[in-house]
N, C-alpha and C positions, 0 to 999 in steps of 0.2 A: 419449553420443546413441541417439538410438534411429532403426530402419532409418528409409531413406526410400523406401520402397515397401511397408507395413502389410500384411499379408494383408488382404483384403475377412472373412475370418471368423478370428477369435483360437482357437486351438486352446487344449483342459486339456491337457498333457503330461505323462505320470510319465515321469520320465528315471534309470534305475535304473544302478546305478554312477557316483550322480552327484559323489560327492566324488575320483574318480581323475582321472586326467590327462585323458583323452579326454570323461571325463563332463560338465566341467567350462568345456571348449570346448565341448560339444552346449548349456549349460544355457547359456551367458553369451549365445551365439549366438540360441538361440534364443526368448531375454528382449530380447533386441537385435531383435529381425523382431516383437515383440508378441504374442509368445505365455504361457498362463500356465504357470509350469513347478512341476511339486512335483519337488521334488529327493529320490528314493530315497537313503539312508544309511543305514550301518548302525547307527548312533544319531542320535535328531532334536536337533539343536541350533539351529537356529532358525524362523522360520515357515517355512511354503511347504516343511519337511519332512516325510519318511514312513519311518520305520524298517522296513527291512528286514533281510533276513539268505538270501543263495540257499545259507549254507551249514544249514538249518533248513528255509525256507519252502517244502516241495519237496512240496505237493501244492496242489490249485485251492482246499480252502476257506482255507488261507492267506491266500489272492487276493483271493478274490468279491468282501467288503464293500472292499477299496484298492478298487478299482478304481471305486467308483460316479460317476460323474462325468466322469471320464475317458477322452477320446476320442484319442487316440493314445497308444501304448506305446514308447521306444525303451531298451534292452537295450543298456548297455554296459559289464556288469559283464564283467569277465575280470583271468585272470593268468597271469602268464608259467610263473612255477615253482613247483609246489604245496606243501602242506609239507600234517602231520598236521592239521590245522584248519584250513586250506584244499584240500581236493583239489578238484581240476577234475571229475570226477564232479556236482557237487554244486549247484557257481559254477554251471558254464559247460552243463552238460545237468538234469538231476532241479530244477531252481531252475527255472530259464527253460522248461522245458515246462510247469512245472505254473504260472508264468505267462501261455503263449502259451494253453491249455486255458481257463485263468478270462476271459481278454480275450476267449476267444468268448461267454463264457457273459453276459459283463459286457457286451456289446453295445462295445466299443471297435469304433474305423472303424478306424485301421492298428496294425499295430505291425510297428519297425524293428530290426532286430535286426543289432548289431555284431559281427559272427564275424572272421574271420583269411584270409587271403590264403593259398592253400591249404588250406587245410581240409579242401577233396574229393578230396586227392589223396595227398595224405601222412596215414601212420599212427603218427606220436608222438600219446602221450596226448594232451598237446594239443591237438593238428587234431581226434583224433577226439570230443574230446568236446564241440568247435566245435560238428562236422559231425553231431553226434548232434540237436542241439540246432535243428540248421538245417532236417535234416529233416524234426525233430518240424514243427515251424514251418511247412511246405512242404506237411502234412498234410491245415491245418485249413482251415476255411471258413470264412477272413478277409485280409482286403487284406492282404500286407505286401513287404516291399519288405529284401532281402540286403546288406548293406554290407561288403565284405570287405579292411582297407583293409592296407596294407602297413606295411613301418616307420614309424610314424607319427613326426613332427620338433612337436619348440616348446622353447620355452624351458627347458621347467620339464618338461621330460618323462625320464624313467629313459636311454631307448635313447638318446637327442641328448647327454643329461651324458656316459653312456659313454663313446661315439665321438667327445666334446670334449675331453675325459679323454685317452685314448689318441690322437689329433690330437694333442693339447699335446707327447706326451713328446720328448726328443731324438731319440730312432731312434720310424718308427711301426712300430708291431708288428702283423703282415699275414700272419697263420693260411692254410695250407694248403689251397686252396678251390676248387682246381680253375681253371674255369670258371664256377665260381656268379659273379652278379652279382644286384641290389638294387635296385629302383626306390623308396628311403623318400618319404614323401608329408606334407606342410605340415596342421600341426593344424585348422588355420581352414577351408582344405579341406577333413578330413574334415566336420568343422562347416555347412560349406554345404552339400556333399552329404546331411547330414539333414536340414535344414530343405527343402531340395527333393527331398525324395524322400518326405518330407510332405505334396505338393501333390496336390489333388485329381484335378487335371486331368494328373500324372503319372499311367504308367500302375506298376501293381501286378505283384505275384510275379515279381519280376527280383532278381538275383546279379548284383551290379555290382561290381569289382575295382574300387576306391579305393588307385591307385597316381599315384604322381609322374611327371613328365617327365622325368624324367635314369634310365635302369638304365647303371649303372657296377657295375666290382667292389670288393668290400672295401676296396681296397687308396686305390684311386681315389675312395670319399669317401671315405675319413680325411684324404685329402689336399685334397678340396673343403673341408672343413672346416676344416682348417691355416688356408688364402688364406682362407678367410673370414674367424678368427681375426686378419686379421695376423698373423700365423707366419712365419716367412721357409722356402722349402721346405726338406725335410731328406730324408734316405736313409729307403730303407724297412728294417726287422728279418721275414727271413721268419719263418716258425715252423713247423717241421713238422709233419705229421700228428700222428706219433706222440706231440710234447709238449703239441698242443693236446688228443690223447684220453687224452693224464695228469691233464693240469687237469681236466677236464672230469669225467673219474671223482672227480678230488677235493673242486671244486667242487658234487658229488653230494652227500657226507655232511654239506652247508653248508644247512642248510633254509632254504630262497627265494633262493640265493643265482643270477647270473644266466646263468652257464657248470653245464652239467650233459650227460650223456651227449643227453637227448632234446633242448636244444639244439645242442650239437654237430653232431648231424644237421639241423638244421632248417639251419645254416646253409651246413653244407655243401649243402646242396638246392636254396640260392640260393629271390629272393622276389622276380618282376617278374609283371608280365599286360600286359595291354591298355588303355591308356589311354581310348580309345576310348570307352566308356560312359560312364565317368566325362564326358568332355569335354562330350556331350547331358546330361547332366547340371547340372551348371554353367551352359554355354551357354557356355563358355570352355575350354581347355585349363588342367591343375593348371600349379602352381608345379613350378621346376623344383629338383634343388640347391644350382645357386648361390644364389639370394636367398634360403633360410633363414635365414640371418644377417641384417639389413643393418645396411650400414655403420656406424649408432648405438649399434648391440650390441655391436658387436663386441668392445670393447674390456672391455667388462663380461662376456661369455662370457668371452673369454679366461684372464681374475682369477678367475674360478670352476676352468675348465678348472684351468688351475695350482695354484691350491689344492686341488682334488681331490687330485692324488697326493703334494705335496710337501711338504703336510706331514702327511703320513700317515708318511707317510719318513722326518721328522726325528723323529716319534713313535716307530717302529721302530728308528730306529736309537739314539735315544738308549735302548728297552729293550734292545739289544741288550748295548751301550756296559754297564748294569748289572747285566746276566743275562753277564756275561761275566765282571763283577770280580769276582760273586761267584762265579762257581765256578775262576778261576785261585787265589785268596785262597786256597778251599779245597782246593780239590784239584791246584791243578797248582805255584806258587809254592811253594816248604821255609817249614816252619813256622817251622824255628828262623831263616830267615833274617825273616819277618817280626814273628816277637819280635824279635830285634834291632832294626827301624825302630824297635818301640816303643821299644826300650830308650833312642832317641836322639830322644824328648820326654816323658822322664819314668816310663816304665810297664814293669814286669815283676814276678813271679813269676805268680799268680790273677789281678790281678788284669789282666793283663795279655791271659793269657787268653780270659778273661771278655773286654775290650775285644775281642781279635781273633773272636772268636767273634761276639759282637754287629754290628760292620762289616758282616761274613758275611751273615749277616743282614738287617740294613737295605739292604745292595743288591742282595741278593733281593727282598723285597717293590721299593723302587721301580724296579727293572726290570718286576713283575709288576699292577705298578700303573701303568703305563706303559700294559700292552695291556688293562686291565681297569676300573682306574678313573682315566681322562684327564680334566683341569679344571685351571684355571687355581692353584689351592692346589693340586695336585701342581708343578707348575713353581713356585711357589714358594718349596715348601720343598722340591726341588733344587736350584735355587739356593742358597737359603742353606744347602743339606750342602755343594755344592761351590767356598765360598766358604770356609765353614766349617775346611775340609780342605787352602784353598788358604795361611789365615791359617796355620794349626800349621805347618805345612810351613815356608812362609817364614821360619815366626820358631823352633820345636827344628832344622828338618833345613836348613839352605841352600843345601845343597852340590848339593840337587835345582832349583834357581832356576840353574845353568850346567848344569843334565845336556846332556850332547851330544842324546837322544836327544829331550828338553823337555816331561817327564814332567807339572809343575806350566801349563805355557805348553799346548798341549792344551787345558784348561781351560777357556782361553776362545770357544776354536768351541762346548764344549758350554754355554758360556753366552749365545751369539747362540743355541743350538738355542731353550733354553730359552726366552730373549724374545723370537722369533719366536713359540711357542709362547702364550704368554702374552700379548701381541697380539691372537689369532686373537678375531673377536666374541664365536662360538661352536662347541663340538666336534666335531671336520669329522664326529663319523657321525653327523651331522646330515643 
């Protein structure tokens, strides 16, 4: 559906970072308003795409010809955690700075920079890189607007997925953040703010805090998500600050992971602002957190949230069973006793030794495969192994069927786990 009030003058707009969560929403809103949108993406695959790469496009020469005919540039490129191949300085600072300078030379009418709430006051590398680009833009002779969003909510957004996952747990994990509060904003409000910010009648040279209407603590935010997904209330699980700090240090060892020492500092600092400027820009108050998940989406998002932690939990438990079985068979359970069990199925001597070693190796391989090569074929193979082991024991060692610890009966829940994993439409890591 096209916008009910199309612009008097459709504009040619380059949106950098168009393949990202926020960039996609901005492109959709601008297109619906009647503008011609050029999607700045790393790999141009569709009509209207322009190949850009802030990691390497860090000089004015890289951008000058690309901007011919462009009237407005929106920079929505951003990452929350850097890696060796995706450094903050290039993506947030040097690339955008070169783009902004080229806009001046090319006669671009207006630049809209998507920065971050807190970039002007915080000192983490993420904020410093965002602030450096903001300062570079503010010093140029061009009409500009800098929008500084808080945490952005959207059904497909990474932060919202994480919050929904945490909110769906049996206990709500709430880190010790003292009085830190947050003011999440709905992605459609951010996209609408970008559209309004390019209105030629709107004043330029502004830095606008793009925040939602609700200021909440972390725990209260999770409770809102839980309630909106239709889940019953539950208790909070306080996570002490030292535990979070340790988890952040460990998370910093995972390239691109969401939790690291810098993001932990950002969490403790909170993320709030005054919604007055955004209200003036939109012509209405921004949405509050209570309306982020419409009732029609509650069931779908609840299912996604539960699957996001239950499926990997089953996978890791299954990996632990295979690895522990390998370790116990190799180093804990008396080898003579293991060989005696094999004698019960007709194996002895060298053949029994080889069979035991092969079984240990197979258990180890199955456990490692759960961690590094999950998939439907693996689950089918493991189900066949469990059924095979069960059949052999039932025929050759029937005493274990009536064992008080139920070693054979415990194969039933393992088969149930495998059935659930086989039923997943795609690997959980996607």
